[in-house]
N, C-alpha and C positions, 0 to 999 in steps of 0.2 A: 504494499499499499504506499502511495506516494505521501512524503511528508509536507508537500506544498501543493496549494491550488491557486488558480489564476483569478485574480481580481480585475475588474475593469469598470471604468467610468466613461461614460459619454455624455455630453451635453449638447443642447441644441436651444437656440433662441428663436422662438416663434415670431413669425411675421404679424400674426394676429392672434387674438385670444383663443384659447382651446374651443371656446363655445361658439365661435364664428362659423358662418357657412363654409369659409375657405378651408377650415381645418376639419370638415366633416368626414372626409375620406380617411384621413389620418386617424382620427378618433374611432371610427367605425371599424378599423382594423387593428386597434390596440389588443383586445382581448384575443384575437386570432393569432397575433404574432407573439404575444406573451405565452399563450398555451403552446405554440410551437417551440419556443425557447425551452420551456419546462419539460417537454416531451423529447427534447434532443438529447441523445447520449452525450454524457459528460456535463450536463447542466448540474449545478449544485444548489444555487440560491440566488434570489434577486431581492432588492429592496422594494419594499411596498408597505403600504398602510395596513391596518387591520382589516380593512375592506378589500385588499388585494389591488389597490391603486397606487401606481407610482407617479402619476402626473400631479398628484396633490403635494408632493414633496418637492419644495421650490427653495432650497437654501441660497440660490444665487440670483434671486429675484423673481418676480411674478411672471416675467416672460421666458424664463429659462427652465427648460425640462431637463432632468438629470435621470440617468439610468446607471445603476450600480448593480452588478452580478458577480458570481463567482462561478468558476468552471474547473473542470478536472485538469484541463491543460490548454495551451494555446491552439493546438490542433482542433480540439472540440469546439471552442468558440469561433475559430476560423470557419469551420465547416457550416455552423449555423449562420454566421454573418454573411458569408459569401457563397454558400452552397445550398441555401433553403429559400423559401418564399420571402423571407426577410430581405433579400436582395431587391425585391420588386418594390418594396417601400422605400429602401434607400435610394433607389433610381429617382424617386419623385420627391426626395427631401427638399429640393429647392422651391417646390410649390408652397411648402409650410414653413420652412426655416431659413433664417438668414445665413449667408455664407460667412464663415468664420475665418478671420485671417490667422488666429492662433490655433494651436492644437486644441481639439475638442474631445479627444479620446485618449485614454491612457490604460496601459496594462501594468500590473505588478504581481508579485508572488506574495502570497500570505501563508502562514502555517495552516495546515489541514485543520478545518473546523472554525477557523476565524472568520467572522463576518464584519467587513470594514465598515466604518462610520462614514457618513457624509464628509465629515471634517478630514478624515484620513484620505478619502478619495480626491478631495479638492486639493489637498496638500501634494498628492502624487501628481495631479495634473500641473500644478504650479512648478514642481521639480522638473517635469518633462519640459515645460515652456522655458524654464531658466537654464537648463543644462543640456537639452536634447535627450535622445534615447540613452539610458544607462541601464544596468541591471535593476535599479531602484524604480525606474519608470520608463516605460518603453512603448513602442507601436508594433502593429502587425509587420510593418516594413522593416523594422529593425527590433526584433523580438530577442529576448534572452532566455536561456533555459532556467529552469528552477534552481535555487542555489545548491541543491544536493544532486544536480545532474551535470555532468562535465561535458563540454563539447570542444571540439578542436579549436575554434575561434571564438566561442563565447556567444554566438548568435544562432538564431533558427531563421532559415530562409525558406519563404514559400514560393518565391519566384512569381513573375508576372505582375500584371497591374490589377488593381481593384476592379472586379466585374461590375460594380454598381456605378461606374463613372459614365 
């Protein structure tokens, strides 16, 4: 059993309020995409309210949605993000969300069983923005193995471009 799991945070700044007609298609797909994540092999946990809602968690302001989850490893999260129906929603993200100039997604390793807090996740994003990809805060493009897994050059390579572009 692995000693570490992969945590991720991604943020998105809404163009309009979640209740607006422009956001309707995004909102209509939330339950389906969240259920898909939860059914994906390698999914461990996601941040949500007691009602199962993650869109009510707004630590970065009323217009910014946050998504925090934990996965078995980078490959499992990568398969969900880029190899499932999730990619269909990602392709349409510019209809609903502002284009961000800074990093909006970060990955990092946590001890197995640890559930990251919002503050921890936001701090990892700040680390990525300040230092670029490191073993403490990284991206799919420059992913690092878990601390207890050695690799020749210390990185994980998925190759190719993002299929959601």
